[in-house]
C-alpha positions as CSV (number, residue, x, y, z in Angstrom):
1,M,-8.9,95.4,-79.6
2,M,-10.7,93.3,-76.9
3,V,-11.2,89.8,-78.2
4,P,-11.1,86.4,-76.5
5,K,-8.3,83.8,-77.0
6,L,-10.8,81.1,-78.0
7,R,-13.6,82.0,-80.4
8,F,-16.1,80.4,-82.7
9,T,-15.5,80.8,-86.4
10,G,-17.5,83.5,-88.2
11,F,-17.2,86.0,-85.4
12,N,-14.6,88.8,-85.8
13,E,-16.0,91.9,-84.3
14,P,-14.2,93.3,-81.2
15,W,-16.1,93.0,-77.8
16,S,-17.4,96.2,-76.4
17,E,-17.5,97.5,-72.9
18,T,-20.8,97.6,-71.1
19,S,-22.3,97.1,-67.6
20,L,-25.0,95.2,-65.8
21,G,-27.1,98.3,-65.6
22,K,-26.9,99.0,-69.3
23,I,-28.0,95.5,-70.4
24,S,-30.7,95.0,-67.7
25,S,-34.3,96.0,-67.6
26,F,-34.6,95.5,-63.8
27,I,-32.2,95.2,-60.9
28,T,-33.3,94.8,-57.3
29,S,-32.7,92.8,-54.1
30,G,-35.0,90.8,-51.8
31,S,-36.4,92.0,-48.5
32,R,-36.3,90.9,-44.8
33,D,-38.7,89.0,-42.5
34,W,-39.4,86.1,-44.8
35,A,-39.3,83.6,-41.9
36,Q,-42.9,84.5,-41.0
37,Y,-44.0,83.0,-44.4
38,Y,-42.0,79.7,-44.2
39,S,-44.1,76.6,-45.0
40,D,-43.6,72.9,-45.5
41,C,-44.7,73.4,-49.1
42,G,-45.6,76.2,-51.4
43,D,-43.5,78.5,-53.5
44,K,-39.7,78.1,-53.6
45,F,-37.6,80.5,-51.5
46,I,-34.1,80.9,-53.0
47,R,-31.4,81.7,-50.4
48,M,-27.7,82.3,-50.5
49,T,-27.2,78.6,-49.8
50,N,-28.9,77.8,-53.1
51,L,-26.3,79.9,-55.0
52,V,-23.0,78.4,-56.2
53,R,-19.4,79.5,-56.5
54,D,-18.2,77.2,-59.3
55,G,-21.0,77.6,-61.9
56,I,-24.5,79.1,-62.5
57,T,-26.8,76.1,-61.8
58,L,-28.9,76.6,-58.7
59,N,-28.3,74.1,-55.8
60,L,-31.8,73.0,-54.8
61,S,-30.8,70.3,-52.4
62,D,-31.6,72.4,-49.3
63,L,-34.7,74.3,-50.3
64,K,-37.1,76.4,-48.2
65,F,-40.7,77.1,-49.1
66,V,-43.0,80.1,-48.4
67,R,-46.7,80.9,-48.6
68,L,-47.3,84.6,-49.2
69,P,-50.6,86.4,-48.5
70,E,-52.6,87.2,-51.6
71,N,-51.8,90.5,-53.3
72,S,-48.4,90.8,-51.5
73,N,-46.6,93.8,-53.1
74,E,-43.3,92.5,-51.7
75,G,-43.9,89.2,-53.4
76,K,-44.5,90.9,-56.8
77,R,-41.3,92.9,-56.5
78,T,-39.0,89.9,-55.6
79,A,-40.7,87.2,-57.6
80,L,-38.2,85.5,-60.0
81,Q,-38.7,85.2,-63.7
82,H,-37.1,82.8,-66.1
83,H,-33.5,83.7,-67.0
84,D,-33.0,86.1,-64.0
85,I,-29.4,86.2,-62.7
86,L,-29.0,86.0,-58.9
87,I,-25.9,87.3,-57.0
88,S,-25.2,87.0,-53.3
89,I,-24.5,90.5,-51.9
90,T,-23.7,89.8,-48.3
91,A,-21.2,87.5,-46.5
92,E,-20.2,85.1,-49.3
93,L,-20.1,87.7,-52.0
94,G,-20.4,86.8,-55.7
95,K,-22.2,83.4,-55.4
96,L,-24.4,83.0,-58.5
97,G,-27.5,81.4,-59.8
98,W,-29.3,81.4,-63.1
99,V,-33.1,80.9,-63.1
100,P,-34.2,78.1,-65.5
101,D,-37.5,77.7,-67.2
102,D,-38.8,75.0,-64.9
103,L,-38.1,76.6,-61.5
104,G,-41.7,77.7,-60.9
105,T,-42.8,80.5,-58.6
106,A,-39.9,81.6,-56.4
107,Y,-38.7,84.5,-54.3
108,I,-35.4,85.9,-52.8
109,N,-34.4,87.6,-49.5
110,Q,-32.3,90.7,-48.8
111,H,-29.0,88.8,-49.2
112,T,-29.5,88.3,-52.9
113,A,-29.5,90.7,-55.9
114,L,-31.8,90.0,-58.8
115,V,-30.4,91.1,-62.3
116,R,-33.0,90.8,-65.1
117,P,-31.2,91.2,-68.4
118,N,-33.1,92.8,-71.3
119,L,-33.3,89.7,-73.5
120,S,-33.6,91.7,-76.7
121,I,-30.0,92.9,-76.3
122,A,-28.3,90.3,-74.2
123,S,-28.2,86.6,-73.4
124,S,-28.7,86.1,-69.7
125,K,-26.9,82.8,-69.6
126,F,-23.9,84.3,-71.3
127,I,-23.9,87.1,-68.7
128,A,-24.2,84.6,-65.8
129,N,-21.4,82.5,-67.2
130,L,-19.2,85.6,-67.6
131,L,-19.8,86.5,-64.0
132,S,-18.8,83.0,-62.9
133,T,-15.3,83.2,-64.4
134,K,-12.5,83.6,-61.9
135,K,-11.6,87.0,-63.4
136,Y,-15.0,88.6,-63.0
137,N,-15.9,86.8,-59.8
138,N,-12.7,88.1,-58.2
139,I,-13.5,91.6,-59.5
140,L,-17.0,91.3,-58.1
141,N,-15.6,90.3,-54.7
142,L,-13.2,93.3,-54.7
143,Q,-16.2,95.7,-55.0
144,N,-17.1,95.1,-51.4
145,D,-18.6,98.3,-50.0
146,A,-17.0,99.8,-46.9
147,G,-18.7,99.1,-43.6
148,A,-18.9,96.9,-40.6
149,K,-20.2,94.0,-42.7
150,S,-19.1,92.8,-46.1
151,G,-21.6,93.6,-48.8
152,L,-22.5,95.0,-52.2
153,N,-25.1,97.6,-52.8
154,L,-27.3,97.8,-55.9
155,S,-25.5,100.7,-57.4
156,T,-22.3,98.7,-57.4
157,I,-24.1,95.8,-59.1
158,K,-25.6,98.2,-61.8
159,N,-22.2,99.8,-62.5
160,F,-20.3,96.5,-62.7
161,G,-18.6,96.6,-66.0
162,F,-17.4,93.9,-68.4
163,Y,-16.8,93.2,-72.1
164,A,-19.3,91.4,-74.3
165,P,-19.8,90.6,-78.0
166,N,-23.0,91.1,-80.0
167,K,-26.1,89.1,-78.9
168,I,-25.7,86.5,-81.7
169,E,-22.2,85.5,-80.4
170,Q,-23.4,85.7,-76.8
171,A,-26.1,83.1,-77.7
172,R,-23.6,80.8,-79.5
173,I,-21.3,80.8,-76.4
174,A,-24.2,80.3,-74.0
175,D,-25.5,77.3,-76.0
176,F,-22.1,75.7,-76.0
177,L,-21.7,76.2,-72.3
178,S,-25.2,74.8,-71.7
179,S,-24.1,71.5,-73.2
180,V,-21.1,71.4,-70.9
181,D,-23.4,72.2,-67.9
182,E,-25.7,69.3,-68.9
183,K,-22.7,66.9,-68.6
184,I,-21.8,68.4,-65.3
185,S,-25.4,68.1,-64.1
186,L,-25.5,64.5,-65.1
187,L,-22.2,63.7,-63.3
188,N,-23.5,65.6,-60.2
189,K,-26.7,63.5,-60.2
190,Q,-24.7,60.3,-60.5
191,Y,-22.4,61.5,-57.6
192,D,-25.4,62.4,-55.4
193,L,-27.1,59.1,-56.1
194,L,-24.0,57.2,-55.0
195,C,-23.7,59.3,-51.8
196,Q,-27.4,58.7,-51.1
197,Y,-27.0,55.0,-51.7
198,K,-24.1,54.8,-49.3
199,K,-26.0,56.7,-46.7
200,G,-28.9,54.4,-47.0
201,M,-26.8,51.2,-46.9
202,M,-25.0,52.4,-43.8
203,Q,-28.3,52.9,-42.1
204,K,-29.5,49.4,-43.1
205,I,-26.1,47.8,-42.2
206,F,-25.7,49.3,-38.7
207,S,-29.4,48.8,-37.9
208,Q,-28.9,45.1,-38.9
209,E,-31.7,45.4,-41.5
210,V,-29.0,44.2,-44.0
211,R,-26.7,41.4,-42.9
212,F,-23.8,39.8,-44.8
213,K,-23.1,36.1,-45.0
214,D,-19.8,34.3,-44.7
215,E,-17.8,32.6,-47.5
216,Y,-20.0,29.5,-47.1
217,G,-23.3,31.5,-47.4
218,E,-24.0,31.0,-43.7
219,E,-25.2,33.7,-41.3
220,F,-22.7,35.5,-39.1
221,P,-23.2,35.3,-35.3
222,E,-25.4,37.8,-33.6
223,W,-23.9,41.2,-32.8
224,E,-22.7,41.7,-29.2
225,E,-23.6,44.6,-27.1
226,S,-20.4,46.4,-26.2
227,L,-19.0,49.7,-25.0
228,L,-16.5,51.4,-27.3
229,S,-14.0,51.3,-24.4
230,E,-14.0,47.5,-24.6
231,R,-12.9,47.7,-28.2
232,I,-10.8,50.8,-28.9
233,K,-8.8,53.5,-27.1
234,V,-9.3,57.2,-27.8
235,Q,-5.9,58.9,-28.2
236,G,-6.0,62.7,-27.7
237,G,-3.6,65.2,-29.2
238,F,-0.4,66.8,-28.0
239,A,-0.3,70.3,-26.4
240,F,2.0,72.0,-29.0
241,K,3.5,75.4,-28.0
242,S,2.3,77.9,-30.6
243,Q,5.5,79.9,-30.2
244,L,7.4,76.9,-31.6
245,F,5.4,76.9,-34.8
246,S,7.7,77.7,-37.7
247,E,7.7,77.6,-41.5
248,M,11.2,76.1,-41.3
249,A,10.1,73.2,-39.0
250,S,9.3,69.7,-40.3
251,T,6.7,68.4,-37.8
252,K,3.2,68.6,-39.4
253,V,0.6,69.7,-36.7
254,L,-2.9,68.4,-37.5
255,R,-5.4,70.8,-36.0
256,I,-9.2,70.9,-36.0
257,G,-9.2,73.2,-39.0
258,D,-7.3,70.7,-41.0
259,I,-9.9,68.0,-40.7
260,S,-11.8,67.2,-43.9
261,E,-13.5,64.0,-45.0
262,E,-10.3,62.9,-46.7
263,I,-7.0,64.2,-45.4
264,D,-4.1,64.3,-47.9
265,L,-1.0,65.0,-45.9
266,S,1.2,65.2,-49.0
267,A,-0.6,68.5,-49.8
268,F,-0.6,69.7,-46.1
269,S,-1.0,73.5,-45.8
270,G,-1.3,73.7,-42.1
271,V,1.3,74.7,-39.5
272,F,4.6,73.1,-38.6
273,S,6.4,72.8,-35.3
274,T,10.0,72.4,-34.1
275,E,8.7,70.0,-31.4
276,T,8.6,66.2,-32.0
277,P,6.0,64.6,-29.7
278,A,5.9,60.9,-28.7
279,I,4.9,58.4,-31.4
280,R,1.5,57.8,-29.9
281,Y,0.4,61.2,-31.1
282,Q,1.3,60.4,-34.7
283,V,-1.4,59.4,-37.3
284,N,-0.6,57.6,-40.6
285,K,-2.4,56.4,-43.7
286,G,-5.6,54.5,-42.7
287,D,-6.0,56.2,-39.3
288,F,-9.0,58.4,-38.7
289,V,-9.4,61.5,-36.6
290,M,-12.1,63.5,-34.8
291,A,-12.6,67.1,-33.7
292,L,-13.3,67.1,-29.9
293,S,-14.4,70.7,-29.6
294,G,-15.5,73.8,-31.4
295,A,-18.2,74.4,-34.0
296,T,-17.2,71.3,-35.9
297,F,-16.9,68.9,-32.9
298,G,-17.5,65.3,-33.9
299,K,-16.3,66.0,-37.5
300,M,-14.2,63.0,-38.7
301,G,-11.5,62.6,-41.4
302,L,-9.6,59.7,-42.9
303,I,-5.9,60.0,-43.4
304,K,-5.3,59.1,-47.1
305,C,-1.5,59.3,-47.2
306,E,1.7,60.3,-45.2
307,S,1.7,61.2,-41.5
308,A,1.3,64.1,-39.0
309,F,1.1,64.7,-35.3
310,L,-2.2,65.5,-33.6
311,N,-2.8,68.8,-31.9
312,Q,-4.8,68.9,-28.6
313,R,-8.6,68.5,-29.0
314,V,-8.1,66.3,-32.0
315,A,-8.4,62.5,-31.3
316,T,-7.5,59.4,-33.1
317,F,-8.4,55.8,-32.3
318,R,-6.4,52.6,-31.5
319,L,-7.6,49.1,-31.2
320,L,-7.0,47.5,-27.8
321,D,-4.3,44.9,-27.6
322,N,-6.7,42.2,-26.7
323,T,-9.1,42.7,-29.6
324,T,-8.9,41.3,-33.2
325,D,-11.3,43.9,-34.5
326,I,-10.8,45.9,-37.8
327,L,-10.0,49.6,-37.3
328,S,-11.5,50.7,-40.6
329,F,-14.9,49.2,-39.4
330,Y,-15.0,51.7,-36.6
331,Y,-14.5,54.6,-39.0
332,Y,-17.8,53.8,-40.6
333,Y,-19.4,52.7,-37.3
334,M,-18.6,56.2,-35.9
335,S,-19.9,57.9,-39.0
336,T,-23.5,56.7,-38.4
337,M,-26.2,59.1,-37.5
338,E,-26.8,57.1,-34.3
339,F,-23.2,57.8,-33.1
340,I,-23.3,61.4,-34.3
341,N,-26.6,62.1,-32.5
342,Y,-25.1,60.5,-29.4
343,I,-22.1,62.8,-29.2
344,K,-24.2,65.9,-30.0
345,S,-26.5,65.0,-27.1
346,I,-23.7,65.2,-24.6
347,P,-24.2,68.3,-22.4
348,T,-21.2,70.7,-22.0
349,A,-20.5,73.2,-19.3
350,S,-18.2,75.4,-21.4
351,A,-19.1,78.1,-23.9
352,Q,-18.2,76.0,-26.9
353,P,-19.2,72.4,-27.6
354,N,-16.7,69.8,-26.6
355,I,-16.6,66.1,-25.8
356,S,-14.1,64.1,-23.8
357,N,-12.4,60.8,-24.5
358,K,-14.6,59.2,-21.9
359,D,-17.7,60.4,-23.6
360,I,-16.7,58.5,-26.7
361,E,-15.6,55.4,-24.9
362,L,-18.9,55.2,-23.0
363,Y,-20.9,54.8,-26.2
364,L,-22.9,51.5,-26.0
365,S,-24.0,49.7,-29.1
366,F,-23.9,46.3,-30.9
367,I,-20.7,45.1,-32.6
368,P,-20.4,42.2,-35.2
369,T,-17.6,39.7,-35.3
370,K,-14.2,40.4,-36.9
371,K,-15.2,38.6,-40.1
372,E,-18.4,40.5,-40.5
373,Q,-16.6,43.8,-39.6
374,T,-14.3,43.0,-42.5
375,K,-17.2,42.4,-44.9
376,I,-18.8,45.7,-43.9
377,A,-15.6,47.7,-44.1
378,N,-14.7,46.3,-47.5
379,F,-18.2,46.9,-48.9
380,L,-18.3,50.5,-47.7
381,S,-14.7,51.2,-48.7
382,A,-15.5,50.0,-52.3
383,L,-18.5,52.4,-52.3
384,D,-16.1,55.2,-51.2
385,N,-13.8,54.4,-54.0
386,K,-16.7,54.6,-56.5
387,I,-17.7,57.9,-55.0
388,A,-14.2,59.2,-55.2
389,V,-13.9,58.2,-58.9
390,K,-17.1,60.0,-59.7
391,K,-16.0,63.1,-57.8
392,A,-12.7,63.1,-59.7
393,E,-14.6,63.0,-63.0
394,L,-16.9,65.8,-61.9
395,D,-14.0,68.0,-60.6
396,K,-12.0,67.4,-63.9
397,L,-15.0,68.5,-66.0
398,K,-15.5,71.6,-63.8
399,T,-11.8,72.5,-64.1
400,W,-12.0,72.0,-67.9
401,K,-15.0,74.3,-68.1
402,Q,-13.3,76.9,-66.0
403,G,-10.3,76.7,-68.3
404,L,-12.6,77.3,-71.3
405,L,-14.3,80.2,-69.6
406,Q,-10.9,81.9,-69.1
407,Q,-10.3,81.7,-72.8
408,M,-13.8,82.4,-74.1
409,F,-14.3,85.7,-72.2
410,V,-12.3,88.9,-72.0
C-alpha cells in the first residue's frame, strides 16, 4: 500500500497512481521567435531563467517583457493562467514554476512546458511541490528524450506518472507547504535586501560619495591616484602537469572551475597533484583569487579556510613590501563595477577572453590611506557576515523543507 511516512491525522486512504495527463485539462509548450515582441514594459515573459530548481516559486529578478499584436493566436495558446505549472523541457531539464494569482498577463517560450491541472480533481500546488521533490525531479530528468540535444517532449510530460492522495489531502499538504514557502520567501527577501544594500554601499564608498571618519571624528586625507602595480603584485598560478594529477596525491590544485564567491578548501572536490610547487603559488585563508581566462574571466573568490596551490590562469594578489595597505581592502576594491568593467574592456587576440597580470596592474584609480582602508574593509566584511548568516538561515529552511517533502510524498 502506497502511503507517505509523514501524514496529517485523519487521512488513511492509500495513494493512487496517476499521471500529469490524467489530472490536467491542458498541456502545451511555448513557441519560438518571441524576441521580435520584446519591450521595455508590457506583459511578462517567463523564461527558463525564471524557473527554479529548489522549489516552485518563480524567480522574477531577471524578467523580460513583451507586447503582442492584438488578436495573436499564439498569445492565446501560450498565455498563462493562475495555478499553471511550468516545467523546463530543454537544457536544464525539470526546473519548475507555479503561477500565483498576482502574476498578471504572462507568456512562455518553446523551452517551457505548461501543465494546467484540472482543479476540480487536483491541487496544482500539491502537484508542483511533488515534482520539486528530489525523487520526482530526478525521475523527470531521466526521461530525457534521445537526440542531439537534451529535452522532453509533451508526450513524456503527459505520461509522467506519480502517486497522489485524494484532492482533500492534496489541499491540506499544499496549504501547509505554502506556509513554509512564505517563510522561505521572507528570508529570501531579507537576503536580497542585504545584498542590494551592500552593492549600493560599495558604489557609494568607492565613488567617495560616502566617507568614513577617524576615531576622533575627523576627516581622513584625500584619496591618492595610484596604479595597482604601485600597491600590489599579481601572482599567477603554476603550470601543473595533468598526467601527475592523482586521487592519491595530497596537493590541492585550485583551478578556474573551483572559483566561487567563498572557497571552502576543507570541502575541496577538485583535483590533486603529486607535484609540490614553490610556496609563492600557495593561497591561504584570507587570500583572494581571480580567473584570468575563459568564460568566467575576472571572477573572484575569497579563501575561507585551509590552503591550496594555484593552477595556471588563476591569480592571487600580494601586497608590495614597501606598502602598509590592507589586503582585504583590495578584495572589495577589485569587486567594484568600475574594476570589473575595466577588465572586461581589455581587448584580447585569442579565441577566449583572457587578461594578463600587467592588465590588472595598470588599473589606475584612487586609493585611501591605510586607516580608511581598514574602516572600509571592516564595514564591508561585517556586511558579508550578516549576508552569510541570512544565507545560512535560508539554506537551513530549504533543506528542512526538502526533508519534509521526502517524507510527505511517495
